[in-house]
N, C-alpha and C positions, 0 to 999 in steps of 0.2 A: 554651439552645435545643436541642431535640431534632433529630436528623438529618432527620426528616420535615419539621419546621418550617423548617430551614435549606435543605433541598432545595426546598421550595415558594418560599422567598424568592428563591433563585437563579434558579429557572425563570421567575419573574415579574419579574426584574431586566433592565434594558437592559444589553446587553453592554458598551456604551460607558461605562457608569457604574460598572463593577466595579473600575476602577483596575488592570486587568491589565497586567503588564509581564514581560519576560523576566528582568531582573536579580533575583537572589535566589531564583530558582526552580530546579527540576531541569533546566530547559532551558539555563540559563546554562553549566554545564560542558560540555554537548553542543556548543553553539556554539563555545565555546573550543577544544574538541577538533577541530572542523572547521577552525578557523583554524590550529591547529597543524599539521594534516595538509597544508593548503595551503602553509604555510610550508616544511614539510619537502620538498615537491615543487617548491619554487622559485617559487610563485605569490604575488605580493605583493598582488594584488587580493583583498579580502575582501568578498564580497557582503553587504550589510546584511540582517539577519534581523529580521522583524517579525511580530506576531501578527495573524492574519486568520481567515477561516472554515474554511480547509482547507489542506493541503499544496499548495504551488504556486510557480511562478515566472511572473509575468505575461509573456505573449509579448513578446519584444523588450526586456524590462526586466531588468537584472541584479540582482534582489533575491530574497530567499527568504521566502515566507510560511509560517508555522507555525500549526497550529490553536490557537485561543485557549484551549481547555480544558486544554492541556498546561501552562499556566502556573498552574494551581490544582488541588490534589488533590481538592477537592470537586467541581469541574467535571469532572475526569477520572472521578470515580466516576459522575457523571450520564451522561457519554459512554459509559462501560462498560455502564451499565444500559440506556440508550435506543437506542444504536447498536451495542452489542456489537462495538466497533471500536477499542478502546484498544490501542495498540502499546507494546511494551517499549522500554527505553532503546536496546537494540541496533537495533531496528527504526527508531527515530527517527533514529539515526545513518545508517542506510541511506538514509532519505528525505532527510536533510540533504545527503549526498554526491550523491545523484541531482539534487536541486534546484540544488546548486552546479554541476553539469554544465551545466544549462540556463543558469545565470547566466554561466558562463564562455563559453558559446557565444554568448550575446547581447551580452556585454560587448565582445567582439572581432569580432562579426559573422562568425563562422566559417561560418555557414550560407550565406553568399554566395560562399564559395570553391568553385572547380571540384573540387578534390580531396575536399572534404567531401561534395559531391554524388555523386562517383564511389564513395566508400566507403559512405556511409550512405543515399543515395537522395535524390530530390527533396524539398526542404523544403516545396514547395508541395503535396505529396500531401495529399488530403483526410484530415482527422483524424476517425476513426470510433471510437466507444466500444466497439463489438463487433468483435472480431478473433479469428481462429482460429490460435492459436500452434502451431508445430511443435516439439515437445520435442527433436527430433533435428537441428535446424538448427544447424550448426557455425559459421555466420557471425555468430552473436549471442552476447553474454555472458549470463550468468545472474546476476541480482542481486535485484530486487524480484520478489515472487511473480507467477506467471502468465506468465513469459517476456515481461516487459513491454517489453524492447528491441524486440520484434517488432511493437509497436503502431504506430509511426510513426518516420521517420528522426530526428526531433528527440528522441524517447524513446530511440532506439538510441544516439545520441551521449551523452545524459545517463547512461544505464546503463553505457556503456563508460567514461565519465569516472569514474563512481562506483567501478567495479571497479579502475580504474587508481589512484585516490586511496586506496583502502582499504589501509592498511599490512599487513593480514593476508592479502590476496588472493593473493599470489605469482603474479601474473597471467602472467608469462612462462612459468612451468612449467605452470600450470593450463590455458592455452590454446595451448600449443606444438603446432604442426602443424595448427592450425585457421585458417580465414579470419578469425575474430574477432581473431586476434593482430595482423593488419595494422591493424585499427581501433585497437587498444590502442597500437600503436607510433605511429600518427598522433597520438593524444592526447598521448603522451609527447613527440613531436617538437614539436608546436605549443605545448605548455606550456613547453618549453625556449626556444622562439622568442619567446613573448609574456609569459612569467611575470613579467619585471621591467618590462614596459611598462604605462603607465597605460591604463585601459579606454577604448575608443573611445566607448562609450555610458555615460553617467553614471547611477547608480542614483537618479534624482531622484523618480520616481513610484512609488506603491504602489497596489495594487489592493485596495480595501476593507480598510484598516487597522482595527484593533480600535476605535480612537477614533471611527470613522464607522459602526460597527455599532450603530445605534440601536434595532434590534429586540431583543426579549427572548430569553433562552436557550431558552425553550419554542418561540418562533416560529422560531428557528434550526433546531430539530429537525423542526418541521413543514415547513419549506422543503426540508431536505436529506434527509428520509427517503426511502429507495429503496422504490418500490412492489414488494412481493414478487410474483413470478409466481404465478398460480393453479395449484396442482399437483393433478392428479387422476390417480392411477395406476390401471391395471386391477386388478381384484380378485385376479388370479392372483399378484400380488406378495405377498399375504398368505401364500401357500404358501412363498415364498422366505424370508419372515421367520420362519415356523415352522421352516424348515430351519436358520436361523442360531441361533435362540434355543430354549430348552427350554420345554416345556409347563408344567412345575412346577419349583419351586426355592425357595431361600431369599431371593434378591435379585431384585426386579422389574427387568426389563431397561429399562423406560422410565425409571425413576429413575436408573439408572446412565448411560443415554444423555444424560439432561438434565444430569447433573452434569458430563459430559465434552463437552457440546455445543459449547462454544467451541473446544476442542482439535480436535474432529472437523471442524468447519466450516473452521477455519484450515488444517488439513493438506490437506483435499480441495481447497480453493480454491488453495492454494499449488501443488500438484502438477498440477492440471488447467488452471489459468488461468481458470476460470469465476468470475464475480464472486461475492463472499461472500454477497450477499443472495439470489442464486439457489440456491447450495448450501444456505444456511440454510433456504430454503423447502422444498427436497427433504427435508432432515433433519427439519424439524418435522413434515412430513406423515408420514414413516415412523415417527417416534417416537410420534405419535398412534395410528397403526395398531398398533404394538407394545403400547401401553397398552391399547387396546381389545381386543386379543387376549389380554391377561393373560399375556404371555410373560415368562420369567425368563432370567437370564444362564446361560451355560455357558462352558466353557473356550474361549478364542479367539473368542467371539462378537463382541467389539468389533472385532477385526481383520476378520472377515467382513463386519460391518456397514459399516465404512469402505470395504472393497473394493466392496460393492454401491453405496454412495453415490457413490464415485468413478466407477463405470461409468455411472450415471445422469447425473451431472454432465458427464462427458466427451461423452456423446451429445448434449448440448445444443449442442455446438460443431459438430456435423455440419451441412453445408449443407441437408440435408433435414429437420433436426430442427425 
């Protein structure tokens, strides 16, 4: 069977019928690593990890959901093609540590404690998808792209836990002299207090386990596809592109940018905190203009293009944008 035929078969298959499991896949050693890290930090509770539609920890339930496509290389290839959102093993470990933070929070109901609220903020604060991070805010750790700790107190705790758990973070030195250190020390203290205790909340329920995902792989991407914003930049930006790229040359700039598109989008999204699908829409619009103008690469043109894209993406976070 050719890849095209296999791809079509998978797209038209019900996810629940694919027999997906974590055991025997590239996910298994990552979960084992997470559990070793929890052991090393004195935490006996190991949140169950299961396959579902996306990364997550259902609110109030100490379990960790992992995207189903990570359990199969061919599904991962489809994810990379259709969503352009496939993370590396290191990134998957970052997400596992983050979701373990949510699970630890829910397992022991830490969010009900007065000190938790004093340090991280009210758990009842409305959860909004769009937030405006401050890269210079010293009271938050830096872990997942986009200064994710600033999104909500629950995310702040999960990110703080993830940094504390990561054996490579050297968090005491990295955050010395910052307000974030107090949060990390709180996680350290509460882990020592509760690490050997059984969880108050049992991980009995799961949100949309893979066995219940009766829709097809194709329908999954139809449901989850982010609607790209309509980008229409003024004509004067063509002049900026002509300044960045050469009028003539051996390598078409559009081809170079398309080859590096994922890297460009990933870096800009990471440093700006703007959602990748928004950055991708800006990038695609600019690449089309570069192609239409017939521009070619020149030395440092990629750096200048990334700087331009970063500026445009950052301005989408402005209140008046």
